[in-house]
Each structure stands twice: as structure tokens, then as C-alpha cells.
N, C-alpha and C positions, 0 to 999 in steps of 0.2 A: 611442482608447478605449474608444466603440458602440462600433469594428470589430472589438474584439476580445472583447464582450459580449456581443454576435452571436452570433459564434462559438459564444462556447456557450451557449445559447439552446438547450437544446432535442437538447443530446446528454450523457446522460445514462450513457444503457446503454453507449455506445462510448468513454464516459469511465471508465466499471467494469471494464467487460477494459483496459482500460489498468493501471486499478491493480489488478485483479488480475492482469497479468502482474510486477506487479511483487513481487505478494505472495508469488507463486512462486515470484519466481528468489531474496526474502528466507528464503522457507519451504524451499530447498533447503536455505539454508547453514546448519541447524540443523543437520542427520545430520554425527554425525560431528565434532562442532568442537571437542572439545578437539584430536582425533589431528590436525584440519588446520591447528588453531595452532598445535598442537606443530612439525609437516614443515615451515608453512611462516613463521612469527614471528610477528609486528609483524604485516606487511603485511598483509598475512590479515584480523585484527580489526580493523583499521583498514578494511580497504575492507568488513568487514563489518559498521564503527557507519556507515559513512557509506549506505551501504546502509538498513538501519535507520532511520535518519533519512527522509534521499530517499524512503522505500518509504513510511513512516511522512505524511510533509506533504501524499504525494503521497492518499493516501486522505482525509485530512479538506479536501483542497483537494475531491472529485469528490462529498468525505459534500456539504460546502454548495452543490457543484454540482448536488444534487440532491433537494434541498431547497428551495432555490431552482424550481429546474422544475418541484416539488412547486406553487408556491406561484404559476406561471403555470400553472396549464393543461394541465400534460405529462401523457398520457394516462396512467393506473391500473396499467395491468396492465404496466406499464414501468417504472415509480414499483419498481413491488411484483418486480422480475425484477434490476434494474438494484439497490435496496435489500439482495437478497439475494448476489446477487456481489458488493455493498461491502460488505458484513458481511464474506465465504468471505475478503475482500482482505485483512479484516486482521489474519487470521489471524497468517498468516507473520511482518507486521514487531512482531509481539504479540512472538508466542514467540520471535522472533530476539532482542530486547529484553529476555526474560526473559532468556536462554541467554548475553549477552553482560555484563548483570549477573551473572550468578552465576560465569561467569569474571571475569570483575573478585574479585568479590570475595575473591578465593579471594590 
């Protein structure tokens, strides 16, 4: 367990970029969502829901790791950059969640 904790120690910037990739993948799903859901059916919607949940979990985990790294004395400039990247990463899953809520409420 301590080996896993040391792996995550001071890697907030790296994980922020990973979260950004998940966020961009989620953001790519919202364009023409209704048309793609109609064309590909329920499987597309289920995959989008799974991607939304996974990307939100990844973003929250990266944010928690960033908060812990700030407390451990991580470089302030890297923390600032990582926080901006994580903020951008949250845009994709949040917009996809709004799109999915709109789709399911019809």
C-alpha cells in the first residue's frame, strides 16, 4: 500500500493531463449526441454514461491527489498549472452529464 502511495506522490501534473484526456473524450461525445444516439441506439448512450462516470471519478481522484500534494509541499507553479488543467478536464464530464440528463428526461 505504501508503494502505491509513493507512486501518486508529487505526480499531480501528470495525472492532470490524464484527466484532461478523459475530459476531452467525454467532451467529444456531446457533439450531435441526439443524432448519434438515434443512429447507434442504446449502446452509444450506455457507453457515454459509462464514460461520463469514469471521467468524473478520474477527475475527482486527480483533484484529491492535487490537494494532498499541495499539503505535502508540491511546487506552487506546478500546482497552479495542474489545477487549471483539472478545471478544464471537468468541463467534458459535466457537459456530458448535462447532455445525458437532457436525453433521459425526454
